Steps between C-alpha positions, in 0.01 A plus 500: 500500500874459448672166513694617802187578693322181380792292636477689836122468521403146393570243757322206671316517832267313736192630686383446851188324612211706634447524877206627700548855627457546873257758636683815610437452870702182479843609355736219384866512391567568128625204302779479244408481135761329297386616162622854533877447495785567737492751789671841458848558630508680840122562479545757224218566254527551126223757434432834656133406566586152639392403848572178689465171327293365786270646760400311809124528559380682810169599648325782316324799654183696423700791357607489132877464520788416274609208719153347497512514126836333497379222728210435262663534163818305565271202553230579246758546216746238620646246251290230669191663360614419142371828360136458616356414158124467504394135536833386641601399857700813577198724427276275707746527790499878466121521512496275809730744666284805417190326625672405828611854550143635438376250754764590756407869463133419585362591158177346375531251212314609189583224248305191404288317756622686803876483413762750413538341148309571181607223263532561129396228252860477381710204401679314217327435170626261235532138386639242743798342319488192727144405407484623126502205261484449122524168323479386140382146420529413861864617532559770750698808366769677695418849617725776366682294249207352313219730598392792713144628584390833372434755765161661426498877439243741376715540180530127407145400594616154612300314773624439852436131552472164333422141604467256211577128447584343167346772288575474122736759355460655157719737310345836447759697298672816599407682817365843428425431131132603517468469116463127557164395634494204739241223458309508827344157440843340458680684778250561776626334822837422347855620593594735224873522400629800324839609367621839632426790273786719362365793713569295815873508423482876421603762752304705750562795724719420797597694814813284547835644581703632210808316386725781629438774748479866407775726606431678831606822331190469280261421784291820570494646852164423668613583855213688662150586378598787271770302321263205456232728355739649254632169381153343474385792287806458277424129459141577399624746241765261367380145541779240522556214259274201528618244761696180419305212350502122564317193378145453622366185660357236274143573584512881517296502175129454577300246294139437601428223244580216752249638748241553222506138389499366857847360521596317817855643506761658279857397434739733310821380352727778633702375799829482300489872436411600850762679710587340839349790684167442337518125572569577873216747507258228399528355847561820693277581800482879517313652785190700456149584610232242450346541152137581489453193269724256316645658193364378162285245692312377190807468273705175457834483679818489299859381507809533291660178380830417321519401141611152607183451704293618198668232289422248776141613486455448126766245426661713235681838444262779571577641157316200351182540706196673359193660675271226625766238547426288808760448764543280808279556804600764751459515875552817692450644849591839642333803655610856512352606830535752787582385852518699824854571615639265767606828678183717494528853368351722762422866579536565875223724628452645850283777653524731800136583575425871515404654839221735368152356500416667166809527284658195658327301221720683244855392420839658430711247308873447482669233290822366358576178302671203663628314187808530292644304202662195656833339403672599177632217285793719415765497767709810538785662695307731730764781534572498127136552413476784748817659356357474144165649607669784687657616179243417220167389648407759754137390516570126494269299279346822362819549306628249235803282519765660273870490411700748704724753330880467579460787754192335662673159506794660676272627774325159530834320519612738776185436701543125459866522605396686806250229588756233448735674741239461769331173432499200260237467222146458632298239300143617480182371337227616739286804422446593866265801434605696804401832352237356266292468703639363818551862607138585447390183687705573810395862505140370476565278810651793690197724416272221620693457827473874572133521416435190725573715807276778378129570457430664161140586435477334162605130464844430355535214260842354421535306167821316418442444130595182326627463140580864412799371296263258318276778373345671806310182571440535871369848489280413206361200689438706821324785323293256288423277801519740801486378851354837603266730310708692246283806523603528863870551417550874515864498393771254410882527534734271309872473579738339256884529508543723807854400581740694274475879451847648541579786264744287300239221468204689373430835339408759762582251780611576848446400864132617508397452135195316377358453152120536514260411217119499462369687805301743294385277213158440662498732793683836500405525864694186580813649354439826682472315829829321448674838426337654811615214724852534354516875539408470875719188575801504730666283233389649165578300187633647180228378268613439136200523278698494167378143426137582555437655151287410199810374322530208745876449456609134515133420524556569861154545638373187324752265643391441862182412701352852523361442151231259621379738771474792255313258279229482769493875552683495833721806564852349495855616538813310399812578704848388413858607549569409138679261267871451578784283374379178674151507347413141392862396549677227704640779708164620650597395857435617854852642554444773237177642651496849648302409814496851643337631187247217489407559864449870433272413208310256716441766762374737229255244359373431847455874558304542172277200579437622853382834373266334253378250757406774751359760255125537519455494118659258258692639191248617244525325167506742207519231233781371282745752363476436127853632440656217708583146395209256534706183503226324293239539779 
């Protein structure tokens, strides 16, 4: 990215506090959000696809309409939702809203214990910095400057917890030097102190950003399935240079000798060489699913200490200490543990019971994911980012950041100047996720509201999946812990990014386009049924199947929740309008959604589901197509 663009983009911003969404039969006035900059002059908009900045909620109707979608999405993807990251308040507020809507529609709850919610065992895991302690000779050490705990990993083999009082320390040589045998009789139950090995200060593979960006002229075109397939084939034939490298953490080298001799804990003299990011990571609390068991449960816990602390331990320079030298007693207490999130991560599940006494026990499923990626620590100028992406990142985060050519920069500058003529810079840090997948969520609600007034023969199950952005977590949890019999689901429909499909936004786009993947992977009859419905529809869709190929361009089929239904041999289709410039960007906001297109897609999905729900026989399963991607199933 050029210096000119960086100066235009990087700014400071604030974010709004989350508020509870009202149910749609109780509209409330829209509120101003200060974090998105100044209003436009004379009500003018900057972008050709830009709608109003705000939309006052109004009652919804049973029909699937563009205005109903606006009413829902302008709330669901508002700044106050803070990007709906799993385990955070904004996401919790969003799932509350979905459940209230299901209840208002008269649907039956099908979550845990008679509720609409299926709660995932999800939350923070890490070491509490406030309670973690380490002392030498009765003197407490300062966290971060004198010591940090070692986060256990499968690679380092370090234990997850320690609680010891005045345990003798003994010097054990160099960490990782397995040519030196440790005396179990002398070291059992002791705190073993090691110097860091030279390998710990070596370098290891890194996916970090390069020091400078590649020229946009050199970035291959991957716009559309065919272009992506061609570029991925070229990359396989000509692998790129290895990634950049960086220093590894002090305990990345595994050494099982301490565990073998029964050490109480391990201290490694390596804090002085640690990067600040690694020090901060020692007390990080990343979110994740509950581990099946504590990692490295039988191994001693570890920590990195400074050279000054080591000298305090032994009363002399560490260079003068030999293996077996006794040091001062050590006390330590910390635990690397998982806790449930204060804002529970939840699938939202509802059912409309089928009207037929026989096939009413079978289900037609429709789903979309309710989460996004939260607030970005990088604050940007909203319109400058969109100008840049318009020119050089046509598929948003699928395309790399690059340095524009002079001609490209001229186009970007022109777009920024146009934006500045209409409104002031818009400070932005919130990843609203209007298209991804607020659009799918509100279409799901519209389909539910329409079905609620109907009587399909088979039951209809609505699943708002949690944690798709975190690794398809909610769909995995639902299919592994179903609240209905999985073998009774006759077909599943997943919607993700159904808000942008204009012909300049996606390849083969248009007012009635839809990208469809997976319908024939398990059941060719399922795909035939969809095509039959489409050919007889009053609003036929232009189905783009260019992404549904063995090459799996951009790993497309494996990146959303349909994977976990295919894994359970359930006929599944993935419907999307495609990746566009706002994909995983600050600019993915409600004013850029094509609501007429989304409503049309919603009516199509409803039509397909109705046909399947009322058909005497369920789609026949022919078995997996061996030519198609398996996604590791």
